[in-house]
Steps between C-alpha positions, in 0.01 A plus 500: 500500500295541181562840348340693219782387271514132592139394546431404140777235471415358842124480423569341159708231674224441758240455227719253310578305820129457557453397137242761402413505132685754282178696449435520872860605564468777246171623649622500862824677405313766302256558785780545751702724263198734468467513879871572543484780241205652690672455838840645408694348790636174637242223555637434851348834605145418386221512755141375485377860434716517186333192351153624609559834324629326188197276459262787565689685225459201265126473573396860525775689316588277211164314511661171403288196424467241781701249302795741476477585868499131588830447314650793687383360831631146441831631364560733796390241753762263356762769498458599863447150645764314296758755388496772763389246772250734658139417580298816442155495660348702224482194283252347744269794426532524124224339297434499129155402376532405137197506278433167336413587140347243266735408216444597141404192302480443125251267340633210296425679168676811629809296594513346154455836339778675686740207438416482132617859429853442633716460186836414652507118533714489813291752687172345381612154616612642835168670566307193378699276739450733795124484451482129420694407819368777727848632572639820646702705256842414650403130518413495132824669389708267718366184333758265349473192281592283796194618690262333253404139575318407180438141612304609809362813332640711780703818512717548810513858619832534676565748783159664478369753748620409846789302350265206441480256206169376367363299210230636270307305235637535145216522249556274202426777246762719670758218486446470125538875455816512712656220289425681178625830652831339607561357151395791284478823695728503803821694431824299501661524844705298745265606779262236637220757539193456286461867421810683371500809278696474174870569562447532876730351763227469762138398529231738377473794735191575704477862383508390135212264543300753711531761221396239245186415695402865544535554123300182430224612736472827304509326161229258615281789607470381860387769741568297818807602699656159438865407564695182446398396849139525381571188289569307825177638657310404189645148502391446861153640433451287191597189696252584776226566249571158348438333837856452631515515881655794684748260672625378167531852362687601815755226442541579128548872564736442789302701753603448863155583629161394367370845588712643217333260253149568629503846338421336168159392633398865478570533128367170360203531264323176603494612862359839410244346273377263775482797735296700250259209451463456877428866581257521203309199640503628858374846409201389285193691614699735720 
């Protein structure tokens, strides 16, 4: 029997047994914890109507965004099917339609401007590397010296999203900068990570770099709501604008589905320029 006091340890074990990523484990546990706080009794007593009322409350009472509701739905579905071992029919009814927003993208001059105003050499090199390799934030901060294959001009991204490894092209200018950074600017440390704050016993923290980017965006006078992940979006868009195929970009970014990569077709300037030229020509004499 899974009680109100024992569910958390049991669910945590179930998530680890199925080898979910730490971030997914955290999200699912938080979603279930919020439901349990709202419910106020043992999960074994839950009925379909309880879950129905809860998700109506999330949609209409709290007015949560579709993305947040989706995390709640996936977390509770796992909890009841794997931990409580009960198949509730309500999960066959629940649907979340997430809006697919176009990503914010910086131009190449904007990227160079925002990177140039970062004064701290470790943080500047970290942000530069994230853009130059098209990495996610956690992938960039996890980079180690052993991940760089200078002979093949490849960086190996270990344990990326979906627990998958992939190789990304290492630009020669970046390799030169990384070598100079390692010799002259990287703080002394026994850690193998590329980016370590002075005196720290761990790799540079995500929050530290996020705050640095927000400050740099303001100093650079950028009005776009850009984040560190915008650097990855910009990298992909700049490759597409340079004529690199979607399939190649999908592989470099580590996307499981090509549909995820296709979103960059909607923000590329050459595509929009060709569209503008075409509609101008078609509508002559209208």
